[in-house]
Each structure stands twice: as C-alpha cells, then as structure tokens.
C-alpha positions as CSV (number, residue, x, y, z in Angstrom):
1,M,21.6,2.0,45.2
2,K,20.2,2.7,48.6
3,R,16.3,2.3,50.0
4,F,14.2,2.0,52.3
5,G,13.2,-2.1,53.6
6,A,9.9,-2.5,54.8
7,A,7.8,-0.4,57.8
8,M,8.3,-1.8,61.0
9,T,6.0,-0.8,63.8
10,L,7.4,0.1,67.1
11,P,5.0,0.0,69.9
12,V,4.7,3.7,72.2
13,Q,3.0,4.6,75.4
14,A,0.5,7.0,75.8
15,P,0.3,10.0,75.5
16,Y,2.5,10.1,72.6
17,R,3.9,13.1,70.2
18,L,6.8,12.1,67.8
19,D,6.8,15.6,66.4
20,L,7.7,17.3,69.9
21,T,9.7,14.4,71.0
22,A,11.2,14.8,67.9
23,D,11.7,18.8,68.1
24,A,13.1,18.0,71.6
25,L,15.8,15.6,70.3
26,R,17.0,17.6,67.6
27,R,16.9,21.2,68.9
28,L,17.5,23.4,66.2
29,A,17.0,22.9,62.6
30,S,20.2,23.2,61.5
31,N,21.2,20.0,62.8
32,V,22.3,17.8,60.0
33,V,21.9,14.3,62.3
34,D,18.6,14.6,62.9
35,V,16.5,15.8,60.1
36,I,12.3,16.6,59.7
37,G,11.2,16.0,56.2
38,A,8.2,18.1,55.0
39,D,5.6,16.0,56.0
40,G,7.3,15.2,59.7
41,T,9.0,12.0,59.1
42,L,12.2,12.2,61.3
43,Y,15.2,10.9,59.6
44,R,18.6,10.1,61.1
45,A,21.7,8.4,59.9
46,L,22.6,5.2,62.4
47,Q,26.2,3.7,62.4
48,D,27.3,0.3,63.7
49,E,30.5,-1.5,62.8
50,R,28.5,-2.6,59.4
51,G,28.0,0.4,58.3
52,A,26.4,3.8,58.3
53,E,22.5,3.6,57.2
54,L,19.6,6.2,57.3
55,V,16.6,5.2,58.9
56,A,13.0,7.1,58.6
57,V,10.5,7.5,61.1
58,R,6.7,8.7,61.4
59,S,3.4,8.8,63.3
60,A,1.3,6.2,62.8
61,G,-2.1,5.4,64.4
62,G,-1.6,4.7,68.1
63,A,2.3,3.3,67.6
64,I,5.3,5.0,65.1
65,E,6.6,3.5,62.1
66,V,10.0,2.6,61.2
67,R,11.6,2.4,58.2
68,A,15.6,1.9,57.0
69,T,17.8,1.1,54.7
70,G,20.2,-2.2,54.5
71,R,20.5,-5.9,55.5
72,N,18.8,-6.4,59.1
73,P,17.1,-2.5,59.5
74,E,15.4,-4.5,62.6
75,R,19.1,-3.9,64.5
76,W,18.1,-0.3,64.7
77,L,14.6,-0.8,66.7
78,P,16.0,-0.4,70.5
79,A,18.1,2.6,69.0
80,I,15.3,4.6,67.9
81,A,12.9,3.3,71.0
82,R,15.5,4.6,73.4
83,M,16.3,7.6,71.0
84,L,12.1,8.8,71.0
85,G,11.6,8.0,75.0
86,T,8.4,5.0,73.3
87,Q,7.9,3.3,76.6
88,V,9.0,6.1,79.2
89,D,5.9,6.4,81.5
90,L,5.5,10.0,82.6
91,K,2.1,9.5,85.0
92,N,4.1,10.7,87.5
93,W,5.3,13.6,85.5
94,Y,1.5,14.9,85.0
95,A,0.4,14.4,88.7
96,R,3.4,16.7,89.5
97,A,3.1,19.4,87.0
98,R,-0.6,19.5,87.6
99,T,0.1,21.0,91.3
100,I,1.9,23.9,89.7
101,P,-0.7,26.5,87.5
102,W,1.9,27.9,84.9
103,L,3.9,24.4,84.3
104,A,0.3,22.3,84.3
105,R,-0.6,24.9,81.4
106,L,2.7,24.1,79.4
107,A,2.4,20.6,80.0
108,S,-1.0,20.5,79.0
109,S,0.3,22.0,75.5
110,L,2.9,20.0,75.1
111,R,1.3,16.4,76.3
112,G,2.7,13.8,74.4
113,L,5.9,14.8,75.1
114,K,8.5,12.3,75.7
115,P,12.2,12.7,77.1
116,P,14.6,12.1,73.9
117,R,18.2,10.4,74.3
118,Y,21.1,10.2,72.3
119,P,21.8,6.9,70.9
120,T,25.0,6.6,72.3
121,L,26.9,7.8,75.5
122,W,29.8,9.3,73.5
123,E,27.1,11.6,71.7
124,A,25.5,12.6,74.7
125,L,29.1,13.7,76.2
126,A,30.5,15.2,73.1
127,H,27.4,17.7,73.1
128,S,27.5,18.3,76.9
129,I,31.4,19.5,76.2
130,L,31.2,21.1,72.6
131,F,27.6,23.3,74.3
132,Q,29.4,24.5,77.6
133,Q,29.5,28.1,77.8
134,I,28.4,29.4,74.9
135,S,25.4,30.1,73.7
136,I,23.0,27.4,72.1
137,H,23.1,28.5,68.2
138,A,26.7,29.0,68.3
139,A,27.6,25.7,69.5
140,A,25.0,24.5,67.0
141,A,26.8,25.9,64.4
142,I,30.1,24.7,65.5
143,M,28.7,21.2,65.9
144,R,27.6,21.2,62.6
145,R,30.5,21.9,61.0
146,V,32.0,19.2,63.0
147,V,30.0,16.7,62.0
148,E,29.6,17.3,58.2
149,R,33.6,17.3,58.2
150,L,33.9,14.4,60.6
151,G,30.8,12.2,59.6
152,T,29.5,10.0,57.3
153,T,26.8,11.0,54.8
154,V,24.1,8.7,54.3
155,G,21.0,10.0,51.6
156,L,17.8,8.7,49.7
157,E,16.4,10.4,47.0
158,E,15.9,14.5,48.8
159,V,17.0,13.4,52.0
160,R,21.0,13.8,53.2
161,C,22.0,12.9,56.9
162,V,24.9,13.1,58.6
163,A,25.9,10.1,61.2
164,F,27.4,11.1,64.3
165,P,31.0,10.4,64.1
166,P,32.0,7.8,66.9
167,P,35.1,8.5,68.8
168,Q,37.8,7.3,67.8
169,R,37.3,9.1,64.5
170,W,37.6,11.9,66.9
171,L,41.0,10.9,68.0
172,D,42.4,10.4,64.5
173,V,41.7,13.9,62.9
174,S,44.0,16.5,63.2
175,D,43.2,19.8,65.6
176,A,43.6,21.7,62.4
177,V,40.7,20.6,61.1
178,L,38.7,20.8,64.9
179,R,39.6,23.9,64.7
180,E,38.4,24.7,61.0
181,A,35.2,24.3,62.3
182,G,35.0,26.6,65.4
183,T,36.5,24.5,68.0
184,S,38.6,25.9,71.1
185,A,42.0,24.8,71.9
186,N,40.6,23.6,75.2
187,K,37.3,21.8,74.0
188,I,39.1,20.0,71.6
189,A,41.5,18.7,74.5
190,H,38.3,18.1,76.2
191,L,36.7,16.2,73.6
192,R,39.6,14.3,72.9
193,S,39.9,13.1,76.3
194,A,36.2,12.0,76.4
195,A,36.5,9.9,73.4
196,A,39.3,8.4,74.6
197,A,37.9,7.7,78.0
198,V,35.0,5.9,75.9
199,V,37.4,4.1,73.2
200,E,39.7,2.4,76.2
201,G,36.9,1.6,77.8
202,D,37.9,4.0,81.0
203,I,34.0,4.9,81.0
204,S,31.1,2.8,79.6
205,E,27.0,3.0,79.8
206,R,27.1,-0.2,81.5
207,E,28.9,0.8,84.5
208,L,26.6,4.1,84.7
209,E,24.0,2.1,84.4
210,Q,24.5,0.6,87.6
211,L,25.6,3.4,89.3
212,P,22.6,5.8,91.4
213,T,22.2,9.1,89.9
214,P,24.7,11.3,92.3
215,E,27.7,8.3,92.0
216,A,27.1,8.3,88.3
217,A,27.6,12.3,88.0
218,L,31.2,11.5,90.1
219,R,32.1,8.8,87.8
220,L,31.4,11.2,84.8
221,C,33.1,14.1,86.6
222,A,36.1,12.3,86.4
223,I,37.0,12.8,82.7
224,R,38.3,15.8,81.5
225,G,36.0,18.5,80.9
226,I,33.2,17.0,82.6
227,G,31.8,19.0,85.6
228,P,28.7,18.9,87.3
229,W,26.4,20.9,84.6
230,S,28.1,18.4,82.0
231,A,27.4,15.5,84.0
232,S,23.7,16.3,84.5
233,V,23.2,16.8,80.8
234,V,24.7,13.6,80.0
235,L,22.6,11.4,82.4
236,L,19.6,13.1,81.1
237,R,20.2,13.3,77.6
238,G,22.0,10.3,77.6
239,M,21.2,7.7,80.0
240,G,17.8,9.2,80.2
241,R,17.8,10.0,84.3
242,L,14.7,12.0,85.0
243,D,15.9,12.9,88.4
244,T,18.2,15.1,87.4
245,F,18.3,18.3,85.9
246,P,21.4,21.2,84.6
247,L,21.0,23.6,87.4
248,R,23.5,26.8,86.7
249,D,22.2,27.2,83.4
250,S,21.4,30.9,82.4
251,G,19.3,29.5,79.4
252,V,17.0,28.1,82.1
253,A,16.5,30.4,84.1
254,R,15.4,32.9,81.2
255,S,13.5,30.8,80.2
256,L,11.5,30.0,84.2
257,A,11.2,33.7,83.8
258,L,9.2,33.9,80.4
259,I,7.2,30.5,80.7
260,S,6.4,31.3,84.4
261,G,5.3,34.8,84.4
262,E,7.7,34.9,88.0
263,A,10.9,37.7,87.9
264,Q,12.1,35.2,90.1
265,V,11.6,31.3,90.6
266,D,12.9,29.7,93.5
267,Q,14.6,26.6,91.2
268,N,15.2,24.5,94.2
269,V,11.8,24.6,95.8
270,L,10.4,24.0,91.7
271,L,13.0,20.8,91.5
272,E,11.8,19.4,94.6
273,R,8.2,19.6,94.2
274,L,9.0,17.8,90.5
275,G,11.4,15.1,92.7
276,D,12.1,12.2,90.1
277,V,10.7,13.5,87.0
278,R,12.5,17.3,87.4
279,G,14.1,16.4,84.1
280,M,11.3,17.0,81.9
281,L,11.0,19.9,82.8
282,Y,13.9,20.8,81.1
283,Y,12.1,19.5,77.7
284,H,9.2,21.3,78.4
285,L,11.4,24.7,79.1
286,L,13.1,24.1,75.9
287,L,9.8,23.4,73.7
288,G,8.1,26.3,75.5
289,R,11.0,28.8,74.1
290,M,11.0,27.5,71.1
291,R,7.0,27.6,70.7
292,N,6.8,30.3,72.2
293,L,4.5,29.3,74.1
C-alpha cells in the first residue's frame, strides 16, 4: 500500500506563492495530471524508469514542503523545483512591469507568481500540438481523455492523479484510441512525429538548452506539426525561456484588451518594453483572465 514518506523542504526565492504558480501550471480544474486538494495542496503523479509515484506539495512558511510515495522520494525534488519555478529571479520583471500602469496593477495582484514548467520536453511538445487552433477548454477535454486512456493512475486515500504518458506510449497506442478521445487525424500524425523525435533522440532538452532562443525555435520547427507558435509555447512552458512569447494568439489579444482596458494594444511595443522577461506576461494574462482581474 502506498503512503507518503517524510516531508522534504524545498527553498524558494521570494516573493513566492504556490497557489498562483500551481494555477498557472494546471490552467483548468479538469486537469487530472495536476490536482489541487481542498487544503490547497498540489498533487502530481511523476514517472520515471522505476515507476510512477504521487507527489504532494504545499506551502510551508518561506519554503515549500514536498512529500512523495515510494522509495528515494528525494529524486523528485529537481522536477518539482523545475515545475514550480522555485529559484527563478523575477526582479527584472517587476521593474519593467512597474513602468506600465495597467500591468503594474496586475503584477501587484499576482505578486509571487513564478513561471511554471512542464517536467519534461515531451509533455510540453504534446500540449503545444494538441492545443493548436482550438479553444483551451476543448483541447483540455481531449487531453484529459487521452491522458486517462494512456497514463498510469496513482492514488492515495481520496486523491487520484494520472501520470502524463511517456512518448513511447503515444507511439504504441492505436489511432482508434486517440480518435475516440477526440484527437484529429492530423494531430495524431503530429503527436506521433514529435514522440518519435524524442524517443529516437532527434530532439532533446540538452540540445535545446545549448541554443539561443531563436535557434532553439528553428530547431523545434523542424519537427512535423511544430510551427512558430508551438515552438514558443514549448520554449516558454517547457524550457523556461522567459525571453519568448506566443505571438498570433487570439486568446492573448482578447486578454490584453480586457485586462489593460485598451481596445487596441500594440503587442510589439509592449513586448519590446518587457524585454527578456516578456514570457511572464503570458502567465499574468492567463491568471488575470482566470481570476477576473
């Protein structure tokens, strides 16, 4: 029977708010990979070659407390630190946001939000493909059905999380299973192409880490189904590249107009002013809409 081990402490760089960061990570309550408990604890099933385990994260004063099931639970700490941006320094973001009145108010309301990241490059690739050109709610519903069919469920007491399926699982499953979940034939082909690139080593996080952002984006665009928008999403949400921002996104345009109070916001001018921390605007717009700010 699974049970949580002893609590481990993960330091954070202030200001830090787990609730905001976890919301930006999961986006929608229908997410079965990242689950928020009634007391605000974030649960996630993480998987490696030794199997899938349940991890619980909660605020603990000026740090966060991490507990996990299984042996050697400390092996999950690097993934949690990555996912929750615990050591990201955002001084430059706050300084630049203060120069834009409407953004200064938003940044103040969401102070402590850190940039979350998917724990693996593959998870970022899969999301960037599945969320292309459809609403976030429709894409999330499809992703949930796929994950529930392909992933490993890990539970403890009343908490149930599904580990995000590794790329080989997406290659092994039949097209019929993916179609039944609502995935289009075109996206199935693109997902398989990206999964094969990861499994066969044609693309790797280590390779991308060594490239400047523009070159990394071009490298990603060499994968079938990955265009400029998807590449920027992978670099931002998967690699933590805050110097990138998903352009030509209708949701971003609507959020900018609603939150700024301006019918027309010049995105190019705004992003230029934000410089190499422009990616934080993406997360602030996301939570600004979610929290009706």
